[in-house]
Each structure stands twice: as C-alpha cells, then as structure tokens.
PDB file of N, CA, C and O in Angstrom:
ATOM      1  N   MET A   1      -7.191  28.963 -10.769  1.00  0.00           N
ATOM      2  CA  MET A   1      -6.840  28.787  -9.373  1.00  0.00           C
ATOM      3  C   MET A   1      -5.436  29.318  -9.162  1.00  0.00           C
ATOM      4  O   MET A   1      -4.556  29.133 -10.003  1.00  0.00           O
ATOM      5  N   SER A   2      -5.238  29.963  -8.061  1.00  0.00           N
ATOM      6  CA  SER A   2      -3.952  30.554  -7.739  1.00  0.00           C
ATOM      7  C   SER A   2      -3.395  29.902  -6.482  1.00  0.00           C
ATOM      8  O   SER A   2      -4.130  29.596  -5.544  1.00  0.00           O
ATOM      9  N   ILE A   3      -2.088  29.696  -6.481  1.00  0.00           N
ATOM     10  CA  ILE A   3      -1.426  29.098  -5.325  1.00  0.00           C
ATOM     11  C   ILE A   3      -0.404  30.096  -4.798  1.00  0.00           C
ATOM     12  O   ILE A   3       0.399  30.639  -5.557  1.00  0.00           O
ATOM     13  N   THR A   4      -0.443  30.327  -3.513  1.00  0.00           N
ATOM     14  CA  THR A   4       0.539  31.190  -2.871  1.00  0.00           C
ATOM     15  C   THR A   4       1.495  30.311  -2.081  1.00  0.00           C
ATOM     16  O   THR A   4       1.082  29.520  -1.233  1.00  0.00           O
ATOM     17  N   ILE A   5       2.782  30.463  -2.377  1.00  0.00           N
ATOM     18  CA  ILE A   5       3.804  29.692  -1.669  1.00  0.00           C
ATOM     19  C   ILE A   5       4.595  30.662  -0.810  1.00  0.00           C
ATOM     20  O   ILE A   5       5.288  31.547  -1.311  1.00  0.00           O
ATOM     21  N   ASP A   6       4.476  30.475   0.489  1.00  0.00           N
ATOM     22  CA  ASP A   6       5.165  31.356   1.419  1.00  0.00           C
ATOM     23  C   ASP A   6       6.281  30.566   2.097  1.00  0.00           C
ATOM     24  O   ASP A   6       6.275  30.358   3.311  1.00  0.00           O
ATOM     25  N   ASN A   7       7.240  30.133   1.273  1.00  0.00           N
ATOM     26  CA  ASN A   7       8.350  29.331   1.774  1.00  0.00           C
ATOM     27  C   ASN A   7       9.578  29.715   0.963  1.00  0.00           C
ATOM     28  O   ASN A   7       9.626  29.510  -0.249  1.00  0.00           O
ATOM     29  N   ALA A   8      10.555  30.266   1.637  1.00  0.00           N
ATOM     30  CA  ALA A   8      11.741  30.783   0.950  1.00  0.00           C
ATOM     31  C   ALA A   8      12.503  29.677   0.213  1.00  0.00           C
ATOM     32  O   ALA A   8      12.992  29.899  -0.895  1.00  0.00           O
ATOM     33  N   GLU A   9      12.606  28.504   0.810  1.00  0.00           N
ATOM     34  CA  GLU A   9      13.335  27.414   0.156  1.00  0.00           C
ATOM     35  C   GLU A   9      12.623  26.963  -1.115  1.00  0.00           C
ATOM     36  O   GLU A   9      13.266  26.726  -2.138  1.00  0.00           O
ATOM     37  N   VAL A  10      11.314  26.846  -1.055  1.00  0.00           N
ATOM     38  CA  VAL A  10      10.539  26.452  -2.237  1.00  0.00           C
ATOM     39  C   VAL A  10      10.716  27.492  -3.339  1.00  0.00           C
ATOM     40  O   VAL A  10      10.945  27.144  -4.497  1.00  0.00           O
ATOM     41  N   GLU A  11      10.610  28.739  -2.981  1.00  0.00           N
ATOM     42  CA  GLU A  11      10.760  29.812  -3.967  1.00  0.00           C
ATOM     43  C   GLU A  11      12.154  29.804  -4.581  1.00  0.00           C
ATOM     44  O   GLU A  11      12.301  30.008  -5.786  1.00  0.00           O
ATOM     45  N   ALA A  12      13.178  29.570  -3.765  1.00  0.00           N
ATOM     46  CA  ALA A  12      14.549  29.541  -4.271  1.00  0.00           C
ATOM     47  C   ALA A  12      14.767  28.346  -5.201  1.00  0.00           C
ATOM     48  O   ALA A  12      15.377  28.479  -6.262  1.00  0.00           O
ATOM     49  N   LEU A  13      14.267  27.188  -4.797  1.00  0.00           N
ATOM     50  CA  LEU A  13      14.413  26.003  -5.647  1.00  0.00           C
ATOM     51  C   LEU A  13      13.673  26.178  -6.966  1.00  0.00           C
ATOM     52  O   LEU A  13      14.189  25.808  -8.020  1.00  0.00           O
ATOM     53  N   LEU A  14      12.478  26.735  -6.917  1.00  0.00           N
ATOM     54  CA  LEU A  14      11.707  26.957  -8.126  1.00  0.00           C
ATOM     55  C   LEU A  14      12.402  27.974  -9.037  1.00  0.00           C
ATOM     56  O   LEU A  14      12.449  27.788 -10.253  1.00  0.00           O
ATOM     57  N   ALA A  15      12.926  29.022  -8.464  1.00  0.00           N
ATOM     58  CA  ALA A  15      13.657  30.024  -9.256  1.00  0.00           C
ATOM     59  C   ALA A  15      14.893  29.398  -9.898  1.00  0.00           C
ATOM     60  O   ALA A  15      15.188  29.668 -11.063  1.00  0.00           O
ATOM     61  N   ASP A  16      15.616  28.568  -9.153  1.00  0.00           N
ATOM     62  CA  ASP A  16      16.797  27.897  -9.683  1.00  0.00           C
ATOM     63  C   ASP A  16      16.424  26.966 -10.843  1.00  0.00           C
ATOM     64  O   ASP A  16      17.090  26.952 -11.878  1.00  0.00           O
ATOM     65  N   LEU A  17      15.355  26.192 -10.654  1.00  0.00           N
ATOM     66  CA  LEU A  17      14.931  25.271 -11.715  1.00  0.00           C
ATOM     67  C   LEU A  17      14.444  26.012 -12.958  1.00  0.00           C
ATOM     68  O   LEU A  17      14.748  25.606 -14.079  1.00  0.00           O
ATOM     69  N   THR A  18      13.699  27.085 -12.768  1.00  0.00           N
ATOM     70  CA  THR A  18      13.223  27.830 -13.932  1.00  0.00           C
ATOM     71  C   THR A  18      14.400  28.447 -14.686  1.00  0.00           C
ATOM     72  O   THR A  18      14.391  28.491 -15.916  1.00  0.00           O
ATOM     73  N   ALA A  19      15.403  28.921 -13.965  1.00  0.00           N
ATOM     74  CA  ALA A  19      16.586  29.506 -14.616  1.00  0.00           C
ATOM     75  C   ALA A  19      17.414  28.433 -15.318  1.00  0.00           C
ATOM     76  O   ALA A  19      17.929  28.656 -16.414  1.00  0.00           O
ATOM     77  N   THR A  20      17.538  27.273 -14.684  1.00  0.00           N
ATOM     78  CA  THR A  20      18.354  26.191 -15.246  1.00  0.00           C
ATOM     79  C   THR A  20      17.701  25.542 -16.454  1.00  0.00           C
ATOM     80  O   THR A  20      18.364  25.256 -17.451  1.00  0.00           O
ATOM     81  N   THR A  21      16.391  25.312 -16.360  1.00  0.00           N
ATOM     82  CA  THR A  21      15.690  24.576 -17.415  1.00  0.00           C
ATOM     83  C   THR A  21      15.065  25.485 -18.464  1.00  0.00           C
ATOM     84  O   THR A  21      14.648  25.012 -19.522  1.00  0.00           O
ATOM     85  N   HIS A  22      14.993  26.801 -18.182  1.00  0.00           N
ATOM     86  CA  HIS A  22      14.341  27.769 -19.072  1.00  0.00           C
ATOM     87  C   HIS A  22      12.876  27.400 -19.310  1.00  0.00           C
ATOM     88  O   HIS A  22      12.341  27.606 -20.399  1.00  0.00           O
ATOM     89  N   ARG A  23      12.241  26.853 -18.276  1.00  0.00           N
ATOM     90  CA  ARG A  23      10.826  26.509 -18.344  1.00  0.00           C
ATOM     91  C   ARG A  23      10.058  27.371 -17.353  1.00  0.00           C
ATOM     92  O   ARG A  23      10.612  27.849 -16.363  1.00  0.00           O
ATOM     93  N   ALA A  24       8.797  27.558 -17.631  1.00  0.00           N
ATOM     94  CA  ALA A  24       7.950  28.374 -16.755  1.00  0.00           C
ATOM     95  C   ALA A  24       7.655  27.611 -15.466  1.00  0.00           C
ATOM     96  O   ALA A  24       7.573  26.383 -15.457  1.00  0.00           O
ATOM     97  N   ALA A  25       7.501  28.352 -14.399  1.00  0.00           N
ATOM     98  CA  ALA A  25       7.237  27.756 -13.090  1.00  0.00           C
ATOM     99  C   ALA A  25       5.990  26.867 -13.097  1.00  0.00           C
ATOM    100  O   ALA A  25       6.040  25.769 -12.542  1.00  0.00           O
ATOM    101  N   PRO A  26       4.877  27.291 -13.698  1.00  0.00           N
ATOM    102  CA  PRO A  26       3.699  26.414 -13.706  1.00  0.00           C
ATOM    103  C   PRO A  26       3.959  25.080 -14.419  1.00  0.00           C
ATOM    104  O   PRO A  26       3.466  24.035 -13.997  1.00  0.00           O
ATOM    105  N   ASP A  27       4.738  25.131 -15.503  1.00  0.00           N
ATOM    106  CA  ASP A  27       5.070  23.892 -16.219  1.00  0.00           C
ATOM    107  C   ASP A  27       5.913  22.963 -15.352  1.00  0.00           C
ATOM    108  O   ASP A  27       5.673  21.756 -15.309  1.00  0.00           O
ATOM    109  N   LEU A  28       6.893  23.526 -14.666  1.00  0.00           N
ATOM    110  CA  LEU A  28       7.742  22.729 -13.778  1.00  0.00           C
ATOM    111  C   LEU A  28       6.928  22.125 -12.643  1.00  0.00           C
ATOM    112  O   LEU A  28       7.065  20.941 -12.335  1.00  0.00           O
ATOM    113  N   LEU A  29       6.088  22.932 -12.027  1.00  0.00           N
ATOM    114  CA  LEU A  29       5.267  22.438 -10.918  1.00  0.00           C
ATOM    115  C   LEU A  29       4.317  21.348 -11.389  1.00  0.00           C
ATOM    116  O   LEU A  29       4.134  20.352 -10.689  1.00  0.00           O
ATOM    117  N   LEU A  30       3.712  21.512 -12.553  1.00  0.00           N
ATOM    118  CA  LEU A  30       2.816  20.504 -13.088  1.00  0.00           C
ATOM    119  C   LEU A  30       3.553  19.192 -13.322  1.00  0.00           C
ATOM    120  O   LEU A  30       3.052  18.124 -12.971  1.00  0.00           O
ATOM    121  N   GLU A  31       4.736  19.270 -13.911  1.00  0.00           N
ATOM    122  CA  GLU A  31       5.518  18.053 -14.152  1.00  0.00           C
ATOM    123  C   GLU A  31       5.906  17.379 -12.833  1.00  0.00           C
ATOM    124  O   GLU A  31       5.792  16.161 -12.704  1.00  0.00           O
ATOM    125  N   LEU A  32       6.355  18.152 -11.874  1.00  0.00           N
ATOM    126  CA  LEU A  32       6.738  17.585 -10.579  1.00  0.00           C
ATOM    127  C   LEU A  32       5.551  16.938  -9.874  1.00  0.00           C
ATOM    128  O   LEU A  32       5.693  15.866  -9.286  1.00  0.00           O
ATOM    129  N   LEU A  33       4.396  17.567  -9.925  1.00  0.00           N
ATOM    130  CA  LEU A  33       3.196  17.001  -9.300  1.00  0.00           C
ATOM    131  C   LEU A  33       2.766  15.714 -10.001  1.00  0.00           C
ATOM    132  O   LEU A  33       2.362  14.755  -9.344  1.00  0.00           O
ATOM    133  N   ARG A  34       2.852  15.690 -11.326  1.00  0.00           N
ATOM    134  CA  ARG A  34       2.510  14.467 -12.054  1.00  0.00           C
ATOM    135  C   ARG A  34       3.465  13.325 -11.711  1.00  0.00           C
ATOM    136  O   ARG A  34       3.040  12.183 -11.534  1.00  0.00           O
ATOM    137  N   ARG A  35       4.760  13.644 -11.618  1.00  0.00           N
ATOM    138  CA  ARG A  35       5.745  12.612 -11.244  1.00  0.00           C
ATOM    139  C   ARG A  35       5.462  12.069  -9.840  1.00  0.00           C
ATOM    140  O   ARG A  35       5.520  10.862  -9.605  1.00  0.00           O
ATOM    141  N   GLU A  36       5.156  12.971  -8.921  1.00  0.00           N
ATOM    142  CA  GLU A  36       4.887  12.546  -7.544  1.00  0.00           C
ATOM    143  C   GLU A  36       3.629  11.686  -7.483  1.00  0.00           C
ATOM    144  O   GLU A  36       3.600  10.677  -6.778  1.00  0.00           O
ATOM    145  N   ARG A  37       2.591  12.080  -8.219  1.00  0.00           N
ATOM    146  CA  ARG A  37       1.367  11.285  -8.247  1.00  0.00           C
ATOM    147  C   ARG A  37       1.664   9.891  -8.809  1.00  0.00           C
ATOM    148  O   ARG A  37       1.172   8.900  -8.269  1.00  0.00           O
ATOM    149  N   ALA A  38       2.449   9.794  -9.872  1.00  0.00           N
ATOM    150  CA  ALA A  38       2.802   8.499 -10.464  1.00  0.00           C
ATOM    151  C   ALA A  38       3.605   7.662  -9.470  1.00  0.00           C
ATOM    152  O   ALA A  38       3.390   6.455  -9.356  1.00  0.00           O
ATOM    153  N   ARG A  39       4.533   8.301  -8.749  1.00  0.00           N
ATOM    154  CA  ARG A  39       5.340   7.586  -7.763  1.00  0.00           C
ATOM    155  C   ARG A  39       4.476   7.032  -6.640  1.00  0.00           C
ATOM    156  O   ARG A  39       4.643   5.887  -6.222  1.00  0.00           O
ATOM    157  N   VAL A  40       3.556   7.852  -6.159  1.00  0.00           N
ATOM    158  CA  VAL A  40       2.671   7.423  -5.071  1.00  0.00           C
ATOM    159  C   VAL A  40       1.773   6.279  -5.541  1.00  0.00           C
ATOM    160  O   VAL A  40       1.552   5.316  -4.807  1.00  0.00           O
ATOM    161  N   THR A  41       1.261   6.387  -6.760  1.00  0.00           N
ATOM    162  CA  THR A  41       0.401   5.336  -7.307  1.00  0.00           C
ATOM    163  C   THR A  41       1.169   4.035  -7.466  1.00  0.00           C
ATOM    164  O   THR A  41       0.672   2.970  -7.103  1.00  0.00           O
ATOM    165  N   GLU A  42       2.388   4.116  -8.011  1.00  0.00           N
ATOM    166  CA  GLU A  42       3.217   2.919  -8.177  1.00  0.00           C
ATOM    167  C   GLU A  42       3.546   2.290  -6.828  1.00  0.00           C
ATOM    168  O   GLU A  42       3.523   1.068  -6.684  1.00  0.00           O
ATOM    169  N   ASP A  43       3.850   3.126  -5.847  1.00  0.00           N
ATOM    170  CA  ASP A  43       4.170   2.618  -4.507  1.00  0.00           C
ATOM    171  C   ASP A  43       2.962   1.919  -3.896  1.00  0.00           C
ATOM    172  O   ASP A  43       3.098   0.850  -3.301  1.00  0.00           O
ATOM    173  N   ARG A  44       1.796   2.510  -4.037  1.00  0.00           N
ATOM    174  CA  ARG A  44       0.575   1.906  -3.508  1.00  0.00           C
ATOM    175  C   ARG A  44       0.291   0.571  -4.196  1.00  0.00           C
ATOM    176  O   ARG A  44      -0.055  -0.409  -3.536  1.00  0.00           O
ATOM    177  N   GLU A  45       0.436   0.533  -5.518  1.00  0.00           N
ATOM    178  CA  GLU A  45       0.195  -0.707  -6.258  1.00  0.00           C
ATOM    179  C   GLU A  45       1.209  -1.787  -5.875  1.00  0.00           C
ATOM    180  O   GLU A  45       0.862  -2.965  -5.791  1.00  0.00           O
ATOM    181  N   ARG A  46       2.462  -1.383  -5.642  1.00  0.00           N
ATOM    182  CA  ARG A  46       3.496  -2.333  -5.224  1.00  0.00           C
ATOM    183  C   ARG A  46       3.167  -2.914  -3.855  1.00  0.00           C
ATOM    184  O   ARG A  46       3.304  -4.118  -3.640  1.00  0.00           O
ATOM    185  N   ARG A  47       2.727  -2.047  -2.913  1.00  0.00           N
ATOM    186  CA  ARG A  47       2.384  -2.526  -1.581  1.00  0.00           C
ATOM    187  C   ARG A  47       1.177  -3.452  -1.602  1.00  0.00           C
ATOM    188  O   ARG A  47       1.124  -4.429  -0.855  1.00  0.00           O
ATOM    189  N   ILE A  48       0.214  -3.145  -2.456  1.00  0.00           N
ATOM    190  CA  ILE A  48      -0.954  -4.031  -2.586  1.00  0.00           C
ATOM    191  C   ILE A  48      -0.516  -5.380  -3.131  1.00  0.00           C
ATOM    192  O   ILE A  48      -0.937  -6.419  -2.622  1.00  0.00           O
ATOM    193  N   ALA A  49       0.326  -5.377  -4.160  1.00  0.00           N
ATOM    194  CA  ALA A  49       0.813  -6.633  -4.751  1.00  0.00           C
ATOM    195  C   ALA A  49       1.609  -7.439  -3.732  1.00  0.00           C
ATOM    196  O   ALA A  49       1.463  -8.659  -3.655  1.00  0.00           O
ATOM    197  N   GLU A  50       2.446  -6.767  -2.951  1.00  0.00           N
ATOM    198  CA  GLU A  50       3.219  -7.465  -1.922  1.00  0.00           C
ATOM    199  C   GLU A  50       2.303  -8.070  -0.867  1.00  0.00           C
ATOM    200  O   GLU A  50       2.534  -9.189  -0.409  1.00  0.00           O
ATOM    201  N   GLY A  51       1.274  -7.343  -0.483  1.00  0.00           N
ATOM    202  CA  GLY A  51       0.321  -7.853   0.499  1.00  0.00           C
ATOM    203  C   GLY A  51      -0.439  -9.067  -0.022  1.00  0.00           C
ATOM    204  O   GLY A  51      -0.645 -10.041   0.703  1.00  0.00           O
ATOM    205  N   LEU A  52      -0.851  -9.002  -1.285  1.00  0.00           N
ATOM    206  CA  LEU A  52      -1.539 -10.143  -1.881  1.00  0.00           C
ATOM    207  C   LEU A  52      -0.619 -11.355  -1.972  1.00  0.00           C
ATOM    208  O   LEU A  52      -1.047 -12.484  -1.732  1.00  0.00           O
ATOM    209  N   ALA A  53       0.643 -11.120  -2.317  1.00  0.00           N
ATOM    210  CA  ALA A  53       1.603 -12.224  -2.391  1.00  0.00           C
ATOM    211  C   ALA A  53       1.828 -12.835  -1.013  1.00  0.00           C
ATOM    212  O   ALA A  53       1.914 -14.057  -0.883  1.00  0.00           O
ATOM    213  N   ALA A  54       1.926 -11.996   0.015  1.00  0.00           N
ATOM    214  CA  ALA A  54       2.103 -12.499   1.376  1.00  0.00           C
ATOM    215  C   ALA A  54       0.883 -13.304   1.817  1.00  0.00           C
ATOM    216  O   ALA A  54       1.021 -14.341   2.467  1.00  0.00           O
ATOM    217  N   ASP A  55      -0.305 -12.826   1.465  1.00  0.00           N
ATOM    218  CA  ASP A  55      -1.525 -13.569   1.792  1.00  0.00           C
ATOM    219  C   ASP A  55      -1.527 -14.931   1.107  1.00  0.00           C
ATOM    220  O   ASP A  55      -1.889 -15.939   1.716  1.00  0.00           O
ATOM    221  N   GLU A  56      -1.126 -14.956  -0.148  1.00  0.00           N
ATOM    222  CA  GLU A  56      -1.087 -16.213  -0.897  1.00  0.00           C
ATOM    223  C   GLU A  56      -0.085 -17.180  -0.286  1.00  0.00           C
ATOM    224  O   GLU A  56      -0.361 -18.374  -0.167  1.00  0.00           O
ATOM    225  N   THR A  57       1.083 -16.665   0.102  1.00  0.00           N
ATOM    226  CA  THR A  57       2.091 -17.504   0.749  1.00  0.00           C
ATOM    227  C   THR A  57       1.565 -18.078   2.055  1.00  0.00           C
ATOM    228  O   THR A  57       1.742 -19.263   2.335  1.00  0.00           O
ATOM    229  N   MET A  58       0.921 -17.238   2.853  1.00  0.00           N
ATOM    230  CA  MET A  58       0.369 -17.695   4.125  1.00  0.00           C
ATOM    231  C   MET A  58      -0.718 -18.742   3.888  1.00  0.00           C
ATOM    232  O   MET A  58      -0.780 -19.740   4.605  1.00  0.00           O
ATOM    233  N   ARG A  59      -1.577 -18.522   2.887  1.00  0.00           N
ATOM    234  CA  ARG A  59      -2.642 -19.483   2.587  1.00  0.00           C
ATOM    235  C   ARG A  59      -2.054 -20.823   2.159  1.00  0.00           C
ATOM    236  O   ARG A  59      -2.527 -21.875   2.588  1.00  0.00           O
ATOM    237  N   ARG A  60      -1.027 -20.790   1.318  1.00  0.00           N
ATOM    238  CA  ARG A  60      -0.400 -22.043   0.867  1.00  0.00           C
ATOM    239  C   ARG A  60       0.258 -22.786   2.027  1.00  0.00           C
ATOM    240  O   ARG A  60       0.165 -24.011   2.113  1.00  0.00           O
ATOM    241  N   ARG A  61       0.919 -22.054   2.913  1.00  0.00           N
ATOM    242  CA  ARG A  61       1.544 -22.688   4.077  1.00  0.00           C
ATOM    243  C   ARG A  61       0.491 -23.320   4.972  1.00  0.00           C
ATOM    244  O   ARG A  61       0.672 -24.431   5.472  1.00  0.00           O
ATOM    245  N   PHE A  62      -0.604 -22.610   5.171  1.00  0.00           N
ATOM    246  CA  PHE A  62      -1.677 -23.140   6.008  1.00  0.00           C
ATOM    247  C   PHE A  62      -2.265 -24.400   5.392  1.00  0.00           C
ATOM    248  O   PHE A  62      -2.473 -25.395   6.086  1.00  0.00           O
ATOM    249  N   GLU A  63      -2.532 -24.360   4.089  1.00  0.00           N
ATOM    250  CA  GLU A  63      -3.118 -25.516   3.414  1.00  0.00           C
ATOM    251  C   GLU A  63      -2.152 -26.701   3.390  1.00  0.00           C
ATOM    252  O   GLU A  63      -2.589 -27.852   3.382  1.00  0.00           O
ATOM    253  N   ALA A  64      -0.849 -26.431   3.378  1.00  0.00           N
ATOM    254  CA  ALA A  64       0.141 -27.500   3.330  1.00  0.00           C
ATOM    255  C   ALA A  64       0.445 -28.081   4.707  1.00  0.00           C
ATOM    256  O   ALA A  64       1.025 -29.162   4.811  1.00  0.00           O
ATOM    257  N   SER A  65       0.056 -27.369   5.765  1.00  0.00           N
ATOM    258  CA  SER A  65       0.355 -27.872   7.108  1.00  0.00           C
ATOM    259  C   SER A  65      -0.499 -29.110   7.402  1.00  0.00           C
ATOM    260  O   SER A  65      -1.645 -29.224   6.967  1.00  0.00           O
ATOM    261  N   ARG A  66       0.093 -30.008   8.142  1.00  0.00           N
ATOM    262  CA  ARG A  66      -0.617 -31.249   8.429  1.00  0.00           C
ATOM    263  C   ARG A  66      -1.627 -31.015   9.549  1.00  0.00           C
ATOM    264  O   ARG A  66      -1.472 -30.117  10.376  1.00  0.00           O
ATOM    265  N   ILE A  67      -2.643 -31.831   9.552  1.00  0.00           N
ATOM    266  CA  ILE A  67      -3.665 -31.744  10.593  1.00  0.00           C
ATOM    267  C   ILE A  67      -3.140 -32.485  11.815  1.00  0.00           C
ATOM    268  O   ILE A  67      -2.820 -33.670  11.734  1.00  0.00           O
ATOM    269  N   VAL A  68      -3.054 -31.800  12.929  1.00  0.00           N
ATOM    270  CA  VAL A  68      -2.522 -32.384  14.150  1.00  0.00           C
ATOM    271  C   VAL A  68      -3.538 -33.328  14.782  1.00  0.00           C
ATOM    272  O   VAL A  68      -3.175 -34.408  15.249  1.00  0.00           O
ATOM    273  N   ASP A  69      -4.782 -32.937  14.799  1.00  0.00           N
ATOM    274  CA  ASP A  69      -5.840 -33.750  15.395  1.00  0.00           C
ATOM    275  C   ASP A  69      -6.940 -33.929  14.349  1.00  0.00           C
ATOM    276  O   ASP A  69      -7.641 -32.968  14.031  1.00  0.00           O
ATOM    277  N   PRO A  70      -7.106 -35.134  13.812  1.00  0.00           N
ATOM    278  CA  PRO A  70      -8.047 -35.345  12.719  1.00  0.00           C
ATOM    279  C   PRO A  70      -9.515 -35.376  13.146  1.00  0.00           C
ATOM    280  O   PRO A  70     -10.399 -35.475  12.295  1.00  0.00           O
ATOM    281  N   ARG A  71      -9.786 -35.293  14.443  1.00  0.00           N
ATOM    282  CA  ARG A  71     -11.179 -35.345  14.905  1.00  0.00           C
ATOM    283  C   ARG A  71     -11.942 -34.104  14.448  1.00  0.00           C
ATOM    284  O   ARG A  71     -11.346 -33.044  14.256  1.00  0.00           O
ATOM    285  N   PRO A  72     -13.253 -34.234  14.273  1.00  0.00           N
ATOM    286  CA  PRO A  72     -14.067 -33.060  13.941  1.00  0.00           C
ATOM    287  C   PRO A  72     -13.996 -32.037  15.076  1.00  0.00           C
ATOM    288  O   PRO A  72     -13.803 -32.399  16.236  1.00  0.00           O
ATOM    289  N   ILE A  73     -14.152 -30.772  14.732  1.00  0.00           N
ATOM    290  CA  ILE A  73     -14.034 -29.704  15.729  1.00  0.00           C
ATOM    291  C   ILE A  73     -15.048 -29.881  16.859  1.00  0.00           C
ATOM    292  O   ILE A  73     -14.759 -29.541  18.006  1.00  0.00           O
ATOM    293  N   GLU A  74     -16.231 -30.407  16.545  1.00  0.00           N
ATOM    294  CA  GLU A  74     -17.240 -30.612  17.588  1.00  0.00           C
ATOM    295  C   GLU A  74     -16.751 -31.618  18.630  1.00  0.00           C
ATOM    296  O   GLU A  74     -17.012 -31.463  19.823  1.00  0.00           O
ATOM    297  N   GLU A  75     -16.050 -32.633  18.176  1.00  0.00           N
ATOM    298  CA  GLU A  75     -15.532 -33.637  19.098  1.00  0.00           C
ATOM    299  C   GLU A  75     -14.374 -33.076  19.916  1.00  0.00           C
ATOM    300  O   GLU A  75     -14.249 -33.371  21.104  1.00  0.00           O
ATOM    301  N   ILE A  76     -13.546 -32.285  19.293  1.00  0.00           N
ATOM    302  CA  ILE A  76     -12.410 -31.690  20.007  1.00  0.00           C
ATOM    303  C   ILE A  76     -12.914 -30.767  21.111  1.00  0.00           C
ATOM    304  O   ILE A  76     -12.387 -30.777  22.223  1.00  0.00           O
ATOM    305  N   LEU A  77     -13.926 -29.978  20.805  1.00  0.00           N
ATOM    306  CA  LEU A  77     -14.458 -29.046  21.791  1.00  0.00           C
ATOM    307  C   LEU A  77     -15.440 -29.693  22.749  1.00  0.00           C
ATOM    308  O   LEU A  77     -15.905 -29.058  23.695  1.00  0.00           O
ATOM    309  N   ALA A  78     -15.748 -30.937  22.507  1.00  0.00           N
ATOM    310  CA  ALA A  78     -16.613 -31.749  23.372  1.00  0.00           C
ATOM    311  C   ALA A  78     -18.041 -31.218  23.416  1.00  0.00           C
ATOM    312  O   ALA A  78     -18.630 -31.121  24.492  1.00  0.00           O
ATOM    313  N   TYR A  79     -18.598 -30.877  22.270  1.00  0.00           N
ATOM    314  CA  TYR A  79     -19.997 -30.507  22.163  1.00  0.00           C
ATOM    315  C   TYR A  79     -20.713 -31.606  21.395  1.00  0.00           C
ATOM    316  O   TYR A  79     -20.136 -32.208  20.490  1.00  0.00           O
ATOM    317  N   ASP A  80     -21.948 -31.867  21.744  1.00  0.00           N
ATOM    318  CA  ASP A  80     -22.711 -32.878  21.017  1.00  0.00           C
ATOM    319  C   ASP A  80     -23.344 -32.251  19.772  1.00  0.00           C
ATOM    320  O   ASP A  80     -23.120 -31.076  19.478  1.00  0.00           O
ATOM    321  N   GLU A  81     -24.138 -33.047  19.043  1.00  0.00           N
ATOM    322  CA  GLU A  81     -24.727 -32.589  17.787  1.00  0.00           C
ATOM    323  C   GLU A  81     -25.725 -31.459  17.981  1.00  0.00           C
ATOM    324  O   GLU A  81     -26.060 -30.767  17.020  1.00  0.00           O
ATOM    325  N   SER A  82     -26.210 -31.252  19.210  1.00  0.00           N
ATOM    326  CA  SER A  82     -27.149 -30.173  19.520  1.00  0.00           C
ATOM    327  C   SER A  82     -26.409 -28.911  19.959  1.00  0.00           C
ATOM    328  O   SER A  82     -27.037 -27.884  20.215  1.00  0.00           O
ATOM    329  N   GLY A  83     -25.094 -28.980  20.048  1.00  0.00           N
ATOM    330  CA  GLY A  83     -24.317 -27.833  20.458  1.00  0.00           C
ATOM    331  C   GLY A  83     -24.189 -27.681  21.956  1.00  0.00           C
ATOM    332  O   GLY A  83     -23.791 -26.626  22.448  1.00  0.00           O
ATOM    333  N   LEU A  84     -24.529 -28.742  22.690  1.00  0.00           N
ATOM    334  CA  LEU A  84     -24.428 -28.691  24.149  1.00  0.00           C
ATOM    335  C   LEU A  84     -23.145 -29.374  24.606  1.00  0.00           C
ATOM    336  O   LEU A  84     -22.677 -30.311  23.958  1.00  0.00           O
ATOM    337  N   PRO A  85     -22.567 -28.909  25.724  1.00  0.00           N
ATOM    338  CA  PRO A  85     -21.348 -29.561  26.216  1.00  0.00           C
ATOM    339  C   PRO A  85     -21.591 -31.057  26.451  1.00  0.00           C
ATOM    340  O   PRO A  85     -22.625 -31.453  26.989  1.00  0.00           O
ATOM    341  N   ALA A  86     -20.650 -31.852  26.050  1.00  0.00           N
ATOM    342  CA  ALA A  86     -20.799 -33.300  26.211  1.00  0.00           C
ATOM    343  C   ALA A  86     -20.304 -33.746  27.566  1.00  0.00           C
ATOM    344  O   ALA A  86     -20.351 -34.936  27.879  1.00  0.00           O
TER     345      ALA A  86
END
C-alpha cells in the first residue's frame, strides 16, 4: 500500500525527523502511528473507567439516600391493586 502526503509541513517534519534520527520514513511513521493508537486506546480506557466510577458513586449515593415517603409507589400515585385510579 502506498500513501501520498500532499502537505508541505508534514513532509518537512518527516524530513527533519529522518535526518535527525537517521531512521527511514516508513519506520518513523509506523512508530508514530503505533504511539498514537496506544494513546487513543489508553484515553478511551481511562474515560470508560472514569464513567464506571462515576456510575458507582451515583449508585452508592442513591442507595444511601433516605426514603422520604415510605408508602408503596401504588399508594403514592393513588392507584388501586387493579391499576385503576383510587
């Protein structure tokens, strides 16, 4: 597979890196792409973990909150056992 890059800044940065590191452009690009993929994966996993932690915190707060009205929901909404308004 061949990639054409038509961007002067990209070409200049790649030329600078190849000259500085004495590595081939494909090797540099492969390493950079692997690093970016790892960064994106780590970021996604971190966001998932943060979301799960937030869900757990919210669940614990909800479970710890006191019941304001101890009546069954059917009584609060004023429906009888048949589901009709009382």
